[in-house]
DRENFILO-785093 format. One line per 3 residues: their letters; for each residue y, z, x of N, C-alpha, C. Coordinates in steps of 0.2 Angstrom, whole numbers. Layout:
N
a = Y:Z:X:Y:Z:X:Y:Z:X  ...;
# end
This chain:
400
mii = 6:-193:469:2:-188:472:-1:-183:468  2:-181:462:-1:-177:457:-7:-180:454  -6:-187:452:-11:-190:449:-17:-191:454;
skr = -16:-192:460:-22:-193:465:-26:-187:465  -22:-181:465:-26:-174:466:-30:-173:459  -28:-175:454:-31:-174:447:-38:-179:447;
lfv = -37:-185:450:-42:-190:450:-48:-187:455  -45:-184:460:-50:-181:465:-54:-176:462  -51:-171:459:-54:-165:455:-59:-168:450;
ilt = -57:-173:446:-61:-175:441:-68:-178:444  -67:-182:449:-72:-186:453:-77:-181:456  -74:-175:459:-78:-170:462:-82:-167:456;
lfi = -79:-165:451:-83:-162:445:-88:-166:443  -87:-173:442:-92:-177:440:-98:-177:444  -97:-178:451:-103:-178:455:-106:-172:455;
fsn = -103:-166:455:-106:-160:455:-110:-159:449  -107:-161:443:-111:-161:437:-117:-165:437  -117:-171:440:-123:-175:440:-128:-172:444;
cnn = -126:-169:450:-131:-165:454:-134:-159:451  -129:-156:447:-131:-150:443:-136:-151:438  -135:-157:434:-139:-159:429:-146:-161:432;
qnt = -146:-164:438:-152:-165:441:-156:-159:443  -152:-154:446:-156:-148:448:-158:-144:442  -155:-144:436:-157:-141:430:-163:-144:427;
sns = -163:-151:427:-169:-155:425:-175:-154:429  -174:-154:436:-179:-153:440:-182:-146:441  -178:-141:438:-181:-134:438:-188:-134:433;
nld = -188:-139:429:-194:-140:425:-200:-142:429  -199:-146:435:-204:-148:439:-207:-142:442  -203:-137:444:-206:-131:447:-210:-127:442;
nna = -208:-127:436:-211:-123:431:-217:-127:428  -218:-133:431:-224:-137:428:-223:-139:421  -217:-140:418:-216:-141:411:-214:-148:410;
ats = -217:-152:406:-215:-159:405:-209:-159:401  -205:-164:403:-198:-165:399:-199:-169:393  -196:-167:388:-197:-171:381:-192:-177:382;
tsk = -193:-182:377:-189:-188:377:-182:-186:376  -180:-182:372:-173:-180:371:-170:-177:377  -174:-173:380:-171:-170:386:-170:-175:392;
eqv = -175:-180:392:-174:-185:397:-168:-189:396  -166:-190:390:-161:-194:388:-154:-191:390  -154:-184:390:-148:-180:392:-148:-180:399;
ans = -153:-179:403:-153:-178:410:-152:-185:414  -155:-190:411:-155:-197:414:-148:-200:414  -146:-203:420:-140:-207:420:-142:-214:417;
tlt = -137:-217:414:-138:-223:410:-134:-229:414  -138:-235:415:-135:-240:418:-136:-246:414  -132:-252:415:-133:-258:411:-134:-263:416;
enk = -140:-267:415:-142:-272:419:-143:-278:415  -139:-283:416:-139:-289:412:-140:-288:404  -136:-283:402:-136:-281:395:-142:-278:393;
ikl = -146:-276:398:-152:-271:396:-150:-264:398  -150:-260:393:-149:-253:394:-154:-249:397  -153:-246:403:-158:-243:407:-156:-235:407;
sid = -161:-231:406:-161:-224:407:-164:-222:414  -160:-221:419:-163:-219:426:-165:-212:425  -171:-210:427:-173:-203:428:-170:-200:434;
ssy = -164:-197:433:-160:-195:439:-164:-190:443  -168:-186:440:-172:-180:443:-177:-183:448  -181:-188:446:-186:-191:450:-183:-196:455;
nnl = -178:-199:452:-175:-205:456:-172:-202:463  -168:-196:462:-164:-193:467:-170:-190:472  -175:-187:470:-180:-184:474:-184:-190:478;
ayl = -185:-196:474:-188:-201:478:-184:-204:483  -178:-205:482:-173:-207:487:-173:-203:493  -173:-196:492:-173:-191:497:-179:-192:502;
iag = -185:-192:499:-191:-192:503:-192:-199:506  -189:-204:503:-190:-211:506:-185:-213:511  -180:-208:513:-176:-209:518:-169:-212:517;
ypt = -167:-212:510:-161:-215:508:-156:-209:506  -150:-210:507:-145:-205:505:-145:-205:498  -144:-199:495:-144:-197:488:-137:-195:486;
kcf = -136:-195:479:-129:-194:477:-127:-186:477  -132:-182:478:-131:-175:479:-129:-173:485  -125:-167:485:-123:-165:492:-128:-161:496;
qse = -128:-162:502:-132:-159:507:-128:-154:511  -130:-148:512:-126:-143:516:-125:-145:523  -120:-143:526:-118:-145:532:-124:-144:537;
snr = -127:-138:536:-132:-136:541:-138:-140:541  -139:-144:535:-145:-148:534:-143:-155:535  -137:-157:536:-135:-164:536:-138:-168:542;
tfi = -138:-165:548:-141:-168:554:-148:-169:553  -152:-164:550:-159:-165:549:-160:-171:545  -157:-171:539:-158:-177:534:-156:-184:537;
eny = -151:-184:541:-149:-190:545:-154:-192:549  -157:-188:553:-162:-189:558:-169:-192:554  -170:-188:549:-176:-190:545:-175:-197:542;
nnn = -169:-199:539:-168:-205:536:-169:-211:542  -166:-209:548:-166:-214:553:-174:-215:555  -177:-210:555:-184:-211:557:-188:-215:552;
iny = -187:-213:546:-191:-217:541:-189:-224:541  -183:-226:541:-180:-232:541:-183:-236:547  -184:-233:553:-187:-236:559:-194:-238:558;
kit = -198:-233:555:-205:-235:554:-206:-240:548  -202:-240:543:-202:-245:538:-201:-252:540  -195:-252:544:-194:-259:547:-199:-261:551;
nie = -202:-257:555:-208:-259:560:-214:-262:556  -216:-258:550:-222:-261:547:-220:-267:542  -214:-267:540:-211:-273:537:-212:-280:541;
iqr = -210:-279:547:-210:-285:552:-217:-286:554  -221:-281:556:-228:-282:558:-233:-283:553  -232:-281:547:-238:-281:542:-235:-284:535;
lsk = -231:-280:532:-229:-281:525:-227:-288:524  -222:-290:527:-219:-297:526:-224:-302:527  -229:-301:532:-234:-306:533:-239:-307:528;
ikk = -241:-301:525:-246:-301:520:-243:-304:513  -237:-303:512:-234:-306:507:-233:-314:507  -231:-316:513:-231:-323:514:-238:-326:513;
wne = -243:-323:516:-250:-326:516:-252:-326:509  -251:-321:505:-254:-321:499:-250:-326:494  -244:-326:495:-240:-331:491:-243:-338:492;
anl = -245:-340:498:-248:-347:499:-255:-347:496  -259:-342:496:-265:-342:493:-265:-342:485  -260:-338:483:-259:-339:475:-257:-346:473;
ksn = -253:-349:477:-251:-356:475:-257:-361:476  -260:-360:481:-266:-365:482:-272:-364:477  -272:-358:475:-278:-356:470:-275:-357:463;
san = -269:-359:462:-266:-359:455:-267:-353:451  -266:-347:455:-266:-340:452:-259:-338:450  -259:-334:445:-253:-331:442:-251:-325:446;
dsn = -245:-325:449:-243:-319:453:-240:-314:449  -239:-315:442:-237:-309:438:-242:-306:434  -248:-308:435:-254:-305:431:-254:-297:432;
yvf = -257:-294:428:-259:-287:429:-262:-286:435  -261:-280:439:-264:-279:445:-268:-273:445  -274:-273:447:-279:-268:447:-281:-266:455;
ypf = -280:-259:456:-281:-257:463:-286:-251:463  -292:-252:463:-297:-246:463:-297:-244:471  -299:-237:471:-299:-233:478:-293:-234:481;
sgg = -287:-233:478:-281:-235:481:-278:-229:485  -279:-223:483:-275:-217:486:-268:-218:483  -263:-216:487:-256:-217:484:-253:-223:487;
dfi = -257:-228:489:-254:-234:493:-251:-239:488  -245:-237:485:-242:-242:481:-238:-247:485  -236:-246:491:-232:-250:495:-235:-257:497;
hma = -242:-257:499:-245:-263:501:-246:-267:494  -248:-264:489:-249:-268:483:-243:-271:480  -237:-268:481:-231:-270:479:-229:-276:483;
wly = -230:-276:489:-229:-282:494:-233:-288:492  -240:-286:491:-245:-291:490:-243:-295:483  -242:-291:478:-240:-293:471:-234:-291:469;
pna = -228:-293:471:-222:-291:470:-219:-292:462  -222:-297:459:-220:-300:453:-223:-297:447  -228:-293:448:-232:-291:442:-228:-286:438;
sdy = -230:-286:432:-227:-281:427:-230:-275:427  -237:-274:428:-241:-268:427:-245:-268:433  -246:-261:436:-250:-260:441:-255:-254:439;
fmi = -261:-254:441:-266:-249:439:-269:-246:445  -268:-240:447:-271:-237:453:-276:-232:451  -282:-232:455:-287:-226:453:-289:-224:460;
are = -290:-217:461:-293:-214:467:-294:-207:465  -298:-203:469:-300:-196:468:-295:-191:469  -290:-193:473:-284:-188:475:-280:-186:469;
avg = -278:-180:469:-274:-177:463:-268:-181:462  -265:-180:456:-259:-183:454:-253:-180:458  -253:-173:457:-248:-169:460:-241:-170:457;
dip = -236:-167:460:-229:-168:458:-224:-167:464  -218:-167:463:-213:-166:468:-209:-160:466  -208:-155:470:-204:-149:469:-197:-151:469;
nlf = -193:-147:465:-185:-149:465:-182:-147:472  -182:-151:477:-180:-150:483:-173:-148:484  -169:-150:479:-162:-149:479:-160:-142:477;
akd = -165:-139:474:-164:-132:472:-168:-127:477  -171:-130:482:-175:-125:487:-170:-124:492  -172:-119:496:-168:-118:502:-169:-123:508;
tsf = -165:-123:513:-165:-128:518:-172:-129:521  -175:-123:523:-181:-123:527:-187:-126:523  -187:-125:516:-192:-127:512:-191:-135:512;
tnq = -185:-137:510:-184:-144:509:-186:-148:516  -184:-146:521:-185:-149:528:-192:-149:529  -196:-144:528:-203:-144:529:-207:-149:524;
ylr = -205:-149:518:-208:-154:513:-207:-161:516  -201:-163:518:-200:-169:521:-204:-171:527  -204:-166:531:-209:-167:537:-216:-168:535;
dve = -218:-164:530:-225:-165:527:-226:-172:524  -221:-174:520:-222:-181:518:-223:-186:523  -219:-186:529:-220:-190:534:-226:-189:538;
fvl = -229:-183:538:-235:-182:541:-241:-185:537  -241:-184:530:-246:-187:526:-246:-195:526  -240:-198:527:-240:-205:528:-241:-208:535;
rdi = -243:-204:539:-245:-206:546:-250:-212:546  -255:-211:542:-260:-216:543:-258:-223:539  -254:-222:534:-251:-229:531:-247:-232:536;
ynk = -243:-229:540:-238:-232:545:-243:-235:551  -247:-231:553:-251:-233:559:-257:-238:558  -260:-237:552:-267:-240:551:-267:-244:545;
syf = -262:-243:540:-261:-247:534:-266:-244:528  -269:-238:529:-273:-235:524:-273:-228:525  -275:-224:519:-276:-217:520:-283:-215:522;
itk = -284:-211:526:-290:-208:528:-292:-203:523  -298:-203:520:-300:-199:515:-300:-192:517  -303:-190:522:-304:-183:525:-297:-180:526;
nmd = -292:-185:529:-285:-182:530:-282:-181:524  -283:-185:519:-279:-184:513:-282:-178:509  -288:-177:510:-291:-170:506:-288:-164:510;
sdt = -288:-164:516:-285:-159:520:-277:-158:519  -274:-164:520:-267:-164:519:-264:-161:513  -267:-163:507:-264:-162:501:-267:-155:498;
khk = -272:-152:501:-275:-146:498:-274:-140:503  -273:-141:509:-272:-136:514:-266:-136:519  -265:-142:522:-261:-142:528:-253:-143:526;
tkv = -252:-146:520:-245:-147:519:-243:-145:512  -236:-146:510:-234:-144:504:-234:-150:499  -237:-156:501:-238:-162:497:-244:-161:493;
ngm = -244:-160:487:-250:-158:483:-254:-164:479  -252:-170:480:-255:-176:477:-251:-182:478  -253:-188:474:-251:-194:476:-244:-196:473;
lpl = -241:-193:468:-235:-195:465:-229:-196:470  -228:-191:475:-223:-192:480:-224:-198:484  -230:-200:486:-231:-205:490:-230:-212:486;
ilw = -232:-212:480:-231:-218:476:-223:-219:475  -220:-214:473:-213:-214:472:-209:-216:479  -211:-214:484:-209:-216:491:-210:-223:492;
gav = -216:-226:490:-217:-233:490:-213:-237:485  -212:-234:480:-208:-238:474:-200:-238:477  -197:-233:479:-190:-234:482:-190:-238:488;
rtv = -195:-238:492:-195:-243:498:-196:-250:496  -198:-251:490:-199:-258:487:-194:-260:482  -188:-257:483:-182:-258:479:-182:-257:472;
hdi = -185:-251:470:-186:-249:463:-182:-243:462  -179:-242:456:-177:-235:453:-182:-233:448  -183:-226:447:-187:-223:443:-184:-222:436;
tqv = -187:-225:431:-184:-224:424:-188:-219:420  -194:-218:422:-198:-213:418:-204:-211:421  -206:-204:421:-212:-202:424:-215:-198:418;
rfg = -221:-199:416:-225:-196:411:-232:-193:414  -233:-187:412:-240:-184:415:-244:-183:409  -251:-184:410:-256:-184:405:-263:-183:407;
kid = -267:-182:402:-274:-182:404:-278:-187:399  -284:-188:400:-288:-193:396:-293:-189:392  -293:-190:385:-298:-186:381:-305:-190:381;
ekg = -309:-187:377:-316:-190:377:-316:-197:374  -311:-199:370:-311:-205:367:-307:-210:371  -305:-208:377:-301:-213:381:-294:-213:380;
nfi = -291:-208:376:-284:-208:374:-280:-205:379  -274:-207:381:-269:-203:385:-266:-198:381  -266:-192:383:-264:-186:380:-258:-183:385;
pvl = -252:-182:383:-247:-179:387:-248:-172:388  -247:-169:394:-248:-162:396:-242:-159:398  -241:-153:396:-235:-149:398:-236:-146:405;
nhg = -242:-144:407:-243:-142:414:-245:-148:419  -241:-149:423:-242:-155:427:-248:-154:432  -249:-148:433:-255:-146:438:-262:-148:434;
kst = -262:-149:428:-268:-151:424:-268:-159:423  -263:-162:425:-263:-169:424:-268:-173:428  -271:-178:425:-275:-183:429:-273:-190:429;
vvq = -267:-191:425:-264:-198:425:-257:-197:425  -253:-201:429:-246:-201:428:-244:-209:427  -240:-210:422:-237:-216:420:-230:-217:422;
ikl = -228:-222:426:-222:-222:429:-219:-229:427  -212:-228:425:-209:-235:423:-203:-235:429  -203:-241:432:-199:-243:437:-194:-249:435;
wnk = -188:-249:438:-184:-254:437:-183:-258:444  -186:-264:444:-185:-268:451:-178:-271:451  -175:-268:456:-168:-270:457:-167:-277:460;
klr = -172:-280:463:-171:-287:466:-173:-292:460  -179:-290:457:-181:-295:452:-177:-294:445  -174:-288:444:-171:-286:438:-176:-286:432;
kqq = -181:-282:433:-186:-282:428:-189:-275:428  -192:-273:422:-196:-267:422:-203:-268:425  -206:-263:428:-213:-264:431:-216:-257:429;
nvt = -222:-257:427:-226:-251:425:-231:-249:430  -232:-243:432:-237:-241:437:-241:-235:434  -247:-235:434:-251:-230:432:-256:-228:437;
yfc = -256:-221:439:-261:-219:444:-265:-214:440  -272:-215:441:-277:-211:437:-281:-208:443  -282:-201:442:-286:-197:447:-293:-197:443;
cdl = -298:-201:447:-304:-201:443:-309:-203:449  -315:-199:448:-321:-201:452:-325:-207:449  -325:-212:453:-328:-218:450:-336:-219:451;
and = -339:-214:454:-346:-214:454:-349:-215:447  -355:-218:447:-358:-219:440:-360:-213:436  -362:-208:440:-364:-202:436:-358:-198:434;
els = -352:-198:437:-346:-195:435:-343:-199:429  -344:-205:429:-341:-209:423:-345:-208:417  -352:-207:418:-357:-206:413:-355:-199:410;
knp = -353:-194:414:-352:-187:412:-345:-187:408  -341:-192:410:-334:-192:407:-333:-199:404  -336:-201:398:-336:-207:395:-329:-209:393;
gnl = -324:-204:392:-318:-206:390:-314:-209:396  -316:-207:402:-313:-210:408:-314:-218:409  -321:-219:407:-323:-226:408:-319:-230:402;
tyi = -319:-228:396:-316:-231:391:-308:-232:392  -305:-227:395:-298:-228:397:-297:-234:402  -301:-234:407:-301:-239:412:-302:-246:409;
nqs = -307:-246:405:-309:-253:402:-303:-255:398  -300:-251:394:-295:-253:390:-288:-254:394  -287:-251:399:-281:-252:403:-281:-258:407;
vks = -287:-259:411:-287:-265:415:-288:-271:411  -283:-276:412:-283:-282:408:-287:-287:410  -291:-291:406:-295:-296:408:-290:-302:411;
gcn = -293:-305:416:-289:-310:420:-284:-307:425  -285:-301:427:-281:-298:432:-281:-300:439  -276:-298:443:-277:-299:450:-279:-292:453;
tfi = -284:-292:457:-286:-286:460:-285:-286:468  -284:-280:470:-283:-278:477:-288:-273:479  -292:-274:485:-296:-268:487:-296:-269:495;
ksa = -295:-263:498:-295:-262:505:-297:-255:507  -300:-255:513:-302:-249:516:-305:-244:511  -310:-247:507:-313:-243:501:-320:-240:503;
syl = -321:-239:510:-327:-235:512:-333:-238:510  -333:-245:508:-339:-248:506:-343:-245:500  -339:-242:496:-342:-238:490:-346:-243:486;
mhy = -343:-248:484:-346:-253:479:-352:-257:482  -354:-255:488:-360:-258:491:-366:-253:489  -365:-247:487:-370:-243:485:-372:-243:477;
tkf = -378:-242:476:-380:-242:469:-377:-237:464  -374:-231:467:-371:-226:463:-364:-228:461  -361:-234:463:-355:-237:461:-355:-244:458;
tti = -361:-245:454:-362:-252:451:-357:-252:445  -356:-247:442:-352:-248:435:-345:-250:437  -341:-247:442:-335:-250:444:-335:-257:447;
kel = -340:-258:451:-341:-265:454:-341:-270:448  -346:-269:443:-347:-274:438:-340:-274:434  -337:-269:432:-331:-269:428:-326:-273:432;
tlq = -325:-272:439:-320:-276:443:-322:-284:443  -328:-285:443:-330:-292:443:-329:-296:437  -330:-292:431:-329:-294:424:-321:-295:423;
ktd = -317:-291:425:-310:-291:423:-306:-296:428  -308:-297:434:-304:-300:439:-304:-308:439  -299:-311:439:-298:-318:440:-297:-320:447;
ylv = -293:-316:451:-291:-317:457:-291:-311:461  -295:-311:467:-296:-305:471:-294:-306:478  -291:-301:481:-290:-300:488:-293:-294:490;
qdd = -297:-294:495:-301:-288:498:-303:-289:505  -305:-284:508:-308:-285:514:-316:-283:513  -320:-283:518:-327:-282:518:-329:-276:515;
tgi = -325:-271:514:-326:-264:512:-327:-264:504  -325:-269:501:-324:-270:494:-331:-272:491  -331:-277:486:-337:-279:483:-341:-283:488;
pyn = -348:-282:489:-352:-286:493:-351:-294:492  -351:-297:498:-350:-305:497:-356:-308:493  -362:-305:493:-367:-308:489:-366:-308:481;
qfk = -361:-304:479:-360:-303:472:-356:-309:469  -353:-313:474:-349:-318:471:-353:-325:471  -356:-326:465:-360:-331:464:-357:-338:464;
knq = -360:-343:467:-356:-349:469:-354:-353:463  -358:-352:457:-356:-356:451:-350:-352:447  -349:-346:449:-344:-342:446:-337:-341:450;
wtv = -338:-341:457:-332:-339:461:-331:-345:466  -325:-346:468:-323:-349:474:-321:-344:479  -324:-344:485:-322:-339:490:-319:-342:496;
nly = -313:-340:498:-310:-342:505:-310:-336:509  -312:-337:516:-312:-332:521:-307:-333:526  -304:-327:528:-299:-327:533:-300:-322:539;
giy = -297:-323:544:-298:-318:550:-304:-318:553  -307:-313:556:-313:-312:560:-317:-307:556  -323:-309:555:-328:-304:552:-332:-300:558;
ekp = -331:-293:558:-334:-289:563:-339:-284:559  -343:-281:563:-347:-276:560:-343:-270:558  -345:-266:553:-341:-260:551:-340:-256:557;
vrd = -334:-252:557:-332:-248:562:-337:-242:562  -337:-239:568:-343:-234:569:-343:-228:564  -338:-227:560:-338:-222:555:-343:-223:549;
fid = -346:-230:549:-350:-232:544:-357:-234:547  -362:-234:543:-369:-235:545:-370:-243:546  -374:-245:550:-375:-252:552:-378:-256:546;
nly = -381:-253:541:-384:-257:536:-379:-260:531  -372:-258:533:-367:-261:529:-365:-268:531  -367:-270:537:-366:-276:540:-369:-282:535;
qqd = -365:-287:534:-367:-292:529:-368:-298:533  -374:-300:534:-376:-306:538:-374:-312:534  -375:-312:527:-373:-318:524:-365:-319:524;
lds = -361:-314:525:-354:-315:525:-352:-318:532  -356:-315:537:-355:-318:544:-357:-325:544  -362:-327:541:-364:-334:541:-359:-338:537;
ayk = -356:-336:532:-351:-339:528:-345:-341:532  -343:-336:537:-337:-337:541:-338:-343:546  -344:-346:546:-346:-352:550:-346:-358:546;
tas = -344:-358:540:-344:-364:535:-337:-366:533  -337:-370:529:-330:-373:526:-327:-367:522  -330:-362:521:-326:-356:517:-321:-353:521;
fkg = -322:-354:528:-317:-351:533:-311:-355:532  -305:-352:531:-299:-355:530:-294:-354:535  -295:-349:540:-290:-348:545:-289:-341:547;
sld = -285:-340:552:-284:-334:556:-279:-329:552  -278:-323:554:-273:-319:551:-268:-316:556  -262:-316:555:-257:-313:559:-255:-306:558;
fsl = -259:-303:554:-257:-296:553:-264:-292:552  -263:-285:553:-269:-280:553:-268:-277:546  -274:-276:543:-274:-273:536:-281:-270:535;
gyh = -282:-264:537:-289:-261:536:-292:-258:542  -298:-256:542:-301:-252:547:-301:-254:554  -301:-261:555:-301:-263:562:-294:-264:565;
wgs = -290:-259:563:-283:-259:565:-282:-259:573  -287:-256:576:-287:-255:583:-287:-262:587  -293:-265:585:-294:-272:588:-290:-278:585;
kkq = -288:-276:579:-284:-281:575:-289:-287:573  -296:-286:573:-300:-291:571:-302:-290:564  -297:-292:560:-297:-290:552:-300:-296:549;
nqi = -303:-295:543:-306:-300:538:-302:-299:531  -301:-305:528:-299:-304:521:-303:-310:517  -305:-308:511:-309:-312:507:-305:-313:501;
vak = -303:-319:499:-300:-321:493:-305:-325:488  -306:-322:483:-311:-324:478:-307:-326:471  -308:-332:469:-305:-335:463:-310:-337:458;
knl = -310:-334:452:-315:-335:447:-314:-342:445  -320:-345:444:-320:-352:441:-320:-352:434  -314:-354:431:-313:-353:424:-315:-360:421;
n = -318:-360:415:-320:-366:411:-313:-369:408;
# end
C-alpha cells in the first residue's frame, strides 16, 4: 500500500510537471516570443518511433489537440469539463460527417486517378489560394512529404489556452468552431468571412490554428513550429514577434504512415503588381515549389482567369506535373493539347451568382461532351455545394 501511494504521487507530479512545462513554454506564445532550439528541446516531450527519435512540441501539440476536439494530457477544471466534453463530441460528430460525405470519397477518387495517370502520390504538393485548408489537401495527397500553402490571410498564432481563464478558453474554442463553419458545410473558406472572422469577430487571428486543427484531425503530431518572414532576396528569416510573421514552417509526425511531413504556410498577395513590389516573395515561392509537383486548387475565386494573376498562373503551369482543380483555378484553354492530358469529372455549370458571367468557359463546357469526360462525382467540393453539381479537372503534364 505504501508503494502504491508513492507511485501515485510520482505519477501525479509527472503529469503536473508536463502540463506546467507546457504552460511555461506557451507563455512565450502570449508574449509573441519565438522559442529557441535549445528551449524547444527542454519543453518538448521525446518519443521513439521505429528507432527514430522524435521531439514532440508539447506546447503546440497540446493546444492543437484541444482545439481539434481530442482529450489532452493537461488537467481541465471541474467547472470546464462539461463544456470541453460537449465541444469534443460536437467536433467529432462534424468530422465524422465530412469524412463520410466528402473526405474519404475524394481520397478514393484521387487515388484511382493518380494510379491511372502513373502519377507519384508522394510528390511535393502546392496549394495556392489555400486559406487554412490543410485538411482537404492532406486527404487528397496523404503520402506527400512536403506541402506548400499560400493565401492572403495572416499566419496568426494560438494563445496559451491552458494558462487562460475558463471563459477565455471556452470562447476561443467556440470561435475556432465558428471560423470552420464553411469548411464543414461547404468545403472552403469564404474570403469575406475569413477577413471578418480573423480581424474583428473572433479571437482567432490567423491560419495557424486552423492548419493545426487539420493536422491533428489527419493523425499528426506537431514536432516543430517556426515563424519567419521573407527578405528581399527570398530568404526565410526567423522572427521573434509572431505578429510580424508572414511564414510559418511546421514539422509534423504522421502517426499512421510513421513519417515526417513538412507544411509551409505563406501569407502573400499573389497579384502580379504585389509580387513585383516584393520580388523576394516570388523568389521564395519559385525556390520552394518543386518542379514536378502535385498541385491542388479549389474555390479560388477565378483569380487566375484575370490578367493581374498571370505570374502565379504561369508558375503553377511550369512547376506542376499533376493537377487537381475545379473550374475556378487555371482556365481550361491554358492546357495545351500537346503539353497536357486533361480528364474531366462531374458536371460543369456556370459560375455561381457571386461571380460575373464572362467567367463561364464555353470551351470547357464543350469538352465535357467529348471523350475527355471520364465520369460523375459522388462528393461535393467547391462553390456548387448547394446543387452538388461539381466539376473536377485532372490535368497530367505530357512528359518526354
